[in-house]
C-alpha positions as CSV (number, residue, x, y, z in Angstrom):
1,M,88.3,97.0,104.0
2,R,90.2,94.4,105.9
3,T,93.5,93.9,104.0
4,G,96.2,91.4,104.6
5,V,99.8,92.0,104.3
6,W,101.9,89.1,103.9
7,L,105.6,89.8,104.3
8,V,108.2,87.6,102.8
9,G,111.1,87.7,105.4
10,A,108.4,88.4,108.3
11,R,110.9,88.2,111.1
12,G,113.7,90.5,109.6
13,S,114.3,94.0,110.9
14,V,112.4,95.8,108.2
15,A,109.2,93.4,108.4
16,T,109.3,93.5,112.4
17,T,109.7,97.3,112.4
18,S,106.7,97.5,109.9
19,I,104.6,95.3,112.0
20,V,105.4,97.0,115.5
21,G,104.6,100.4,113.9
22,A,101.4,99.4,112.2
23,L,100.2,98.0,115.7
24,A,101.3,101.2,117.6
25,L,99.5,103.3,115.0
26,R,96.4,101.1,115.3
27,A,96.7,101.6,119.1
28,G,97.2,105.3,119.1
29,L,100.6,104.9,120.7
30,T,102.8,106.7,118.0
31,G,102.4,109.3,115.4
32,S,102.6,108.6,111.6
33,T,105.8,110.4,110.8
34,G,107.4,109.0,107.7
35,C,104.3,107.5,106.4
36,V,103.7,109.1,103.0
37,T,100.1,107.9,102.9
38,E,99.2,110.1,105.8
39,L,100.1,113.3,104.1
40,P,97.1,115.4,102.9
41,A,98.1,115.0,99.2
42,V,97.9,111.1,99.5
43,R,95.5,110.4,102.4
44,G,91.9,109.5,101.6
45,P,89.1,107.0,101.8
46,A,90.4,104.6,99.2
47,L,93.2,103.4,101.5
48,P,92.6,100.6,104.1
49,A,93.2,102.2,107.5
50,F,96.0,101.0,109.7
51,A,93.4,99.3,111.9
52,D,92.3,97.2,108.9
53,L,95.7,95.7,108.2
54,V,96.3,92.0,109.2
55,F,99.7,90.7,109.1
56,G,101.1,87.3,108.3
57,G,104.2,86.0,106.5
58,H,107.0,83.5,105.8
59,D,110.6,83.4,107.0
60,V,113.4,80.8,107.0
61,V,114.3,81.6,110.6
62,A,112.0,80.7,113.7
63,T,112.9,83.5,116.1
64,P,109.7,84.7,117.9
65,L,108.5,88.0,116.6
66,A,108.5,89.5,120.1
67,K,112.1,88.4,120.6
68,R,113.0,90.2,117.4
69,A,111.2,93.4,118.5
70,E,113.0,93.3,121.8
71,A,116.4,93.0,120.1
72,L,115.6,95.8,117.8
73,A,114.6,98.0,120.8
74,A,117.8,97.1,122.5
75,A,119.7,98.2,119.4
76,G,117.8,101.6,119.3
77,V,115.7,100.8,116.3
78,L,112.3,100.6,118.0
79,P,111.1,102.5,121.3
80,A,111.3,99.9,124.0
81,R,107.9,101.4,125.3
82,L,106.2,100.3,122.1
83,V,107.3,96.7,122.3
84,A,106.5,96.5,126.0
85,A,102.9,97.8,125.3
86,L,102.0,95.4,122.5
87,P,102.7,91.9,123.9
88,E,99.2,90.4,123.1
89,E,99.1,91.9,119.4
90,L,102.7,90.6,118.7
91,V,101.5,87.1,119.9
92,A,98.5,87.4,117.5
93,V,100.6,88.2,114.6
94,E,103.1,85.5,115.5
95,Q,100.3,82.9,115.0
96,E,100.1,83.9,111.4
97,L,103.7,83.4,110.6
98,R,104.6,80.4,108.8
99,P,108.1,78.6,108.1
100,A,109.5,79.2,104.4
101,P,108.5,75.9,102.7
102,T,111.5,73.5,101.9
103,G,111.9,70.1,100.3
104,G,110.1,68.8,97.2
105,S,110.0,70.5,94.1
106,Q,109.3,74.2,93.5
107,A,105.9,73.3,92.4
108,D,105.3,71.7,95.8
109,R,106.9,74.7,97.8
110,A,104.7,77.2,95.7
111,A,101.5,75.1,96.5
112,T,102.2,75.3,100.2
113,M,102.7,79.1,99.6
114,V,99.5,79.5,97.9
115,R,97.7,77.4,100.4
116,D,99.1,79.6,103.4
117,L,97.9,82.7,101.6
118,T,94.4,81.5,100.7
119,E,94.0,80.2,104.1
120,F,95.2,83.4,105.7
121,Q,92.6,85.3,103.5
122,A,89.8,83.1,104.3
123,R,90.6,82.8,108.1
124,H,90.4,86.7,108.6
125,R,87.7,87.3,105.9
126,L,90.1,89.7,104.1
127,A,89.1,91.7,101.0
128,R,92.4,91.1,99.5
129,V,96.0,90.3,100.4
130,V,99.2,92.2,99.4
131,V,102.4,90.1,99.3
132,V,105.5,92.2,100.2
133,N,109.1,90.9,99.6
134,V,111.4,92.3,102.3
135,A,113.7,89.3,102.5
136,A,117.5,89.5,101.9
137,T,118.7,90.5,98.5
138,E,119.4,87.8,96.0
139,P,122.1,87.4,93.1
140,A,120.5,87.7,89.5
141,P,119.5,84.3,88.3
142,D,120.9,82.8,85.3
143,P,118.5,82.8,82.3
144,H,116.3,79.6,81.9
145,P,114.2,78.9,78.9
146,A,111.0,78.6,81.2
147,H,111.4,82.2,82.3
148,A,109.9,83.3,79.0
149,D,106.7,81.1,79.0
150,P,104.2,80.6,81.5
151,A,103.3,77.0,80.3
152,A,106.9,76.1,80.2
153,L,107.4,77.6,83.6
154,H,104.6,75.4,85.2
155,A,106.1,72.2,83.7
156,A,109.6,73.0,84.7
157,L,108.7,73.8,88.3
158,T,107.6,70.2,88.8
159,G,111.2,69.0,88.1
160,P,114.2,68.7,90.2
161,D,115.9,72.0,89.1
162,E,115.7,75.2,91.0
163,V,114.1,77.1,88.0
164,L,113.2,80.3,89.9
165,P,114.9,82.4,92.7
166,P,113.1,82.5,95.8
167,S,111.6,86.0,95.4
168,S,110.1,84.8,91.9
169,L,108.8,81.6,93.4
170,Y,106.9,83.8,96.0
171,A,105.7,86.0,93.3
172,Y,104.5,83.1,91.2
173,A,102.6,81.9,94.3
174,A,101.3,85.4,95.2
175,V,99.7,85.9,91.6
176,T,98.5,82.3,91.5
177,A,96.7,83.0,94.7
178,G,95.1,86.1,93.3
179,C,97.3,88.5,95.5
180,S,99.1,91.6,94.5
181,Y,102.9,91.7,94.9
182,V,105.3,94.4,95.9
183,D,109.1,93.9,95.7
184,F,110.8,96.1,98.0
185,T,114.2,94.5,97.2
186,P,116.3,94.6,94.1
187,S,115.7,90.8,93.8
188,T,114.2,89.4,90.5
189,G,110.6,89.0,91.8
190,L,108.2,89.3,89.0
191,R,110.7,90.6,86.4
192,L,110.4,87.6,84.2
193,P,108.3,87.5,81.0
194,A,106.5,84.2,82.3
195,L,105.6,85.9,85.5
196,T,104.3,89.1,84.2
197,A,102.2,87.1,81.7
198,L,100.9,85.2,84.7
199,A,100.2,88.4,86.6
200,A,98.3,89.5,83.6
201,H,96.1,86.5,83.3
202,H,95.3,86.7,87.1
203,R,94.6,90.5,86.7
204,V,96.6,91.4,89.7
205,P,98.8,94.6,90.2
206,Y,102.4,94.6,91.2
207,A,104.9,97.1,92.2
208,G,108.8,97.6,92.6
209,H,111.8,97.4,92.9
210,D,114.1,98.2,95.7
211,G,112.9,100.6,98.3
212,K,114.5,104.0,98.0
213,T,115.3,105.1,101.7
214,G,118.8,106.7,101.8
215,E,121.6,107.6,99.4
216,T,119.5,106.9,96.3
217,L,116.7,109.1,97.7
218,L,119.2,112.0,97.8
219,K,120.4,111.2,94.3
220,S,116.9,111.4,93.0
221,V,116.8,115.0,94.3
222,L,120.3,116.2,93.5
223,A,120.8,114.7,90.0
224,P,117.6,116.4,88.7
225,M,119.1,119.7,90.2
226,F,122.3,119.4,88.3
227,A,120.5,118.4,85.0
228,M,118.0,121.4,85.4
229,R,120.8,124.0,86.1
230,N,122.9,122.6,83.1
231,L,125.8,121.8,85.4
232,H,128.1,119.0,84.1
233,V,128.7,116.2,86.7
234,R,132.1,115.0,86.1
235,S,132.2,112.3,88.8
236,W,130.0,110.8,91.5
237,S,131.3,108.3,94.0
238,G,129.6,106.9,96.8
239,T,130.8,104.6,99.8
240,N,127.8,102.9,101.8
241,L,128.6,101.2,105.2
242,L,126.1,99.1,106.8
243,G,125.6,96.4,109.3
244,G,122.8,94.1,110.3
245,G,121.3,91.2,108.3
246,D,121.4,93.3,104.9
247,G,124.9,94.2,105.3
248,A,125.8,90.7,105.9
249,T,123.9,89.6,102.9
250,L,125.4,92.2,100.7
251,A,128.9,91.1,101.7
252,D,128.3,88.3,99.1
253,P,129.6,89.9,95.7
254,A,126.7,88.7,93.4
255,A,124.2,90.2,95.9
256,N,126.2,93.2,96.3
257,A,126.4,93.7,92.4
258,A,122.6,93.4,92.0
259,K,122.1,96.2,94.7
260,V,124.8,98.6,93.0
261,R,123.1,98.3,89.8
262,S,119.8,99.3,91.3
263,K,121.5,102.2,92.9
264,Q,123.3,103.6,89.9
265,R,120.3,103.6,87.6
266,V,119.1,107.0,88.6
267,L,122.2,108.9,87.6
268,G,122.5,107.7,84.0
269,E,118.6,108.1,83.4
270,T,118.5,111.5,85.0
271,L,121.7,113.1,83.7
272,G,121.5,111.4,80.3
273,Y,125.0,110.2,80.8
274,L,127.1,108.1,83.5
275,P,129.8,110.3,85.3
276,Q,132.9,108.8,86.4
277,G,132.7,107.0,89.7
278,D,131.0,104.2,91.3
279,T,129.0,103.1,94.3
280,R,130.5,100.7,97.0
281,I,128.6,98.8,99.7
282,D,130.7,97.5,102.6
283,Y,129.6,95.5,105.7
284,V,130.6,96.8,108.9
285,E,129.0,94.5,111.6
286,D,129.3,97.0,114.3
287,L,126.8,99.5,112.8
288,G,124.0,97.1,113.4
289,D,120.9,98.3,111.8
290,F,122.2,101.7,111.0
291,K,123.8,102.8,107.8
292,T,126.3,105.6,106.7
293,A,126.5,106.9,103.2
294,W,129.3,109.4,102.1
295,D,129.2,110.7,98.4
296,L,131.7,113.0,96.6
297,I,130.4,114.8,93.6
298,T,132.5,116.7,91.3
299,F,131.0,119.1,88.8
300,A,131.7,121.9,86.1
301,G,130.0,125.1,86.1
302,F,130.1,128.1,83.7
303,L,133.6,128.6,81.8
304,G,134.4,125.1,83.0
305,T,134.9,126.1,86.8
306,G,135.3,122.9,88.8
307,M,133.2,122.5,92.0
308,R,132.5,119.9,94.4
309,L,129.7,118.9,96.7
310,E,130.0,116.2,99.5
311,F,127.2,114.8,101.8
312,T,126.9,112.2,104.5
313,W,123.6,110.3,105.3
314,H,123.5,108.5,108.6
315,G,120.1,106.7,109.1
316,C,118.3,103.7,110.4
317,D,117.4,101.4,107.5
318,S,114.5,99.8,109.1
319,A,113.0,102.9,110.5
320,L,113.3,104.6,107.0
321,A,111.9,101.5,105.2
322,A,109.0,100.3,107.5
323,P,106.6,103.2,106.8
324,L,107.2,102.8,103.2
325,V,106.2,99.3,103.3
326,L,102.9,100.2,105.0
327,D,102.5,102.9,102.3
328,L,103.0,100.4,99.4
329,A,100.6,97.9,101.0
330,R,97.9,100.4,101.4
331,L,98.3,101.9,97.9
332,T,98.6,98.5,96.2
333,A,95.5,97.3,98.0
334,A,93.6,100.3,97.0
335,A,94.7,99.8,93.2
336,H,93.6,96.3,93.4
337,A,90.3,97.2,94.7
338,A,89.9,99.9,92.1
339,G,90.5,97.1,89.4
340,R,94.1,98.0,88.4
341,S,96.2,95.2,87.2
342,G,99.8,94.9,85.8
343,P,102.7,97.2,86.9
344,L,101.9,100.3,89.1
345,T,104.2,102.6,87.6
346,E,102.9,105.5,89.5
347,L,104.5,104.0,92.7
348,A,108.0,104.9,91.3
349,F,108.4,107.5,94.1
350,F,109.0,104.6,96.5
351,F,111.7,102.7,94.5
352,K,115.5,103.0,93.3
353,D,114.9,100.9,90.1
354,P,111.1,101.4,89.5
355,L,109.0,99.6,86.9
356,G,108.6,101.4,83.6
357,S,110.7,104.1,81.8
358,G,109.5,107.2,83.7
359,T,111.4,109.9,85.3
360,H,113.8,109.4,88.4
361,S,113.2,112.9,89.6
362,L,111.7,112.8,93.0
363,A,109.6,115.7,92.5
364,D,108.2,114.5,89.2
365,Q,107.5,111.0,90.8
366,W,105.8,112.8,93.8
367,T,103.5,114.7,91.4
368,R,102.6,111.5,89.6
369,L,102.0,109.5,93.0
370,C,99.6,112.4,94.2
371,E,97.7,112.3,91.0
372,F,97.4,108.6,91.3
373,A,96.0,108.8,94.8
374,H,93.5,111.3,93.8
375,L,92.1,109.3,91.2
376,L,91.9,106.3,93.7
377,H,90.0,108.4,96.1
378,R,87.6,109.6,93.4
379,G,86.8,105.8,92.9
380,G,88.2,105.7,89.4
381,T,91.1,104.3,87.3
382,D,92.7,105.5,84.1
383,D,94.2,102.0,83.6
384,P,92.9,100.5,80.4
385,R,93.4,97.1,81.7
386,G,91.5,97.8,84.8
């Protein structure tokens, strides 16, 4: 089942790490550590093999993919031996990367995106294509009347105004081309009524939002623990320090606010209340592609006794995110093949701000993911829309 993976932000750190990782797995040069879809409870015949994944994408920068991979190897993100072993494979992917469309109306740009996607699918005889957004975080857009109605949106895109943020324009192009869509960022993406209606019309699945790789992953484990033990969390404060392109993007207050909202949702919905405190995200250029999170939690136990918990998480964002990008591409492609359409709420395990109103408990999300994978491997779907 040859499957296209079209990456929005294809020359970024997460995308480059995903591509190198998939190529290395295909060549047998590395193990599958970090890939959830390779665990026995999820692995199975419904998922496209790593060897069946074909990569393409858009980006606003033109740095050759091999150069990006070399830079990540120099920064300690990728093993240099893998980059050195895959020169021809990286050149082949490079030939499938396209510049992000510019100029003209948004309708013109969307038409270029759709053409790039359909030509990519035809050129490689792909069963289907999954578009994955791993581009920089965007500020939340101002409301627009066209956001609510597909017909009004089609008309508005031909005008001179920027009606959709970039992530939503890519989502529009993806579903128009019959591709599924995954938003690994907190950007708006498909979260507009006109676009969800369009996805329903084209009967494509979609998933999101904001990959859960570090501090929020720990929150989704610890917050349910406090709730189940009936311990009252008085405050939960976190400081995130990160460098790289993501850190530079989040130095913008509007993008920072969008990311913080995504990170905080898990506490209120898991505990049933919001404790004091907040989450800060600060850019520290010297950290490069690594990030550090420090959290302080104060809580009350029996008889009101005050206690505290602190943790520090230091990780490489790209190495944490890349295997999840591959997991999501494989699972979303399998869901599309099984006839699923609309939001894939069963993939909440992977996201900070998942679609739907289900639990944020990682354990509960894991159970639901395993049940979903089992259903896919049996060749069935419990989705009435499928």
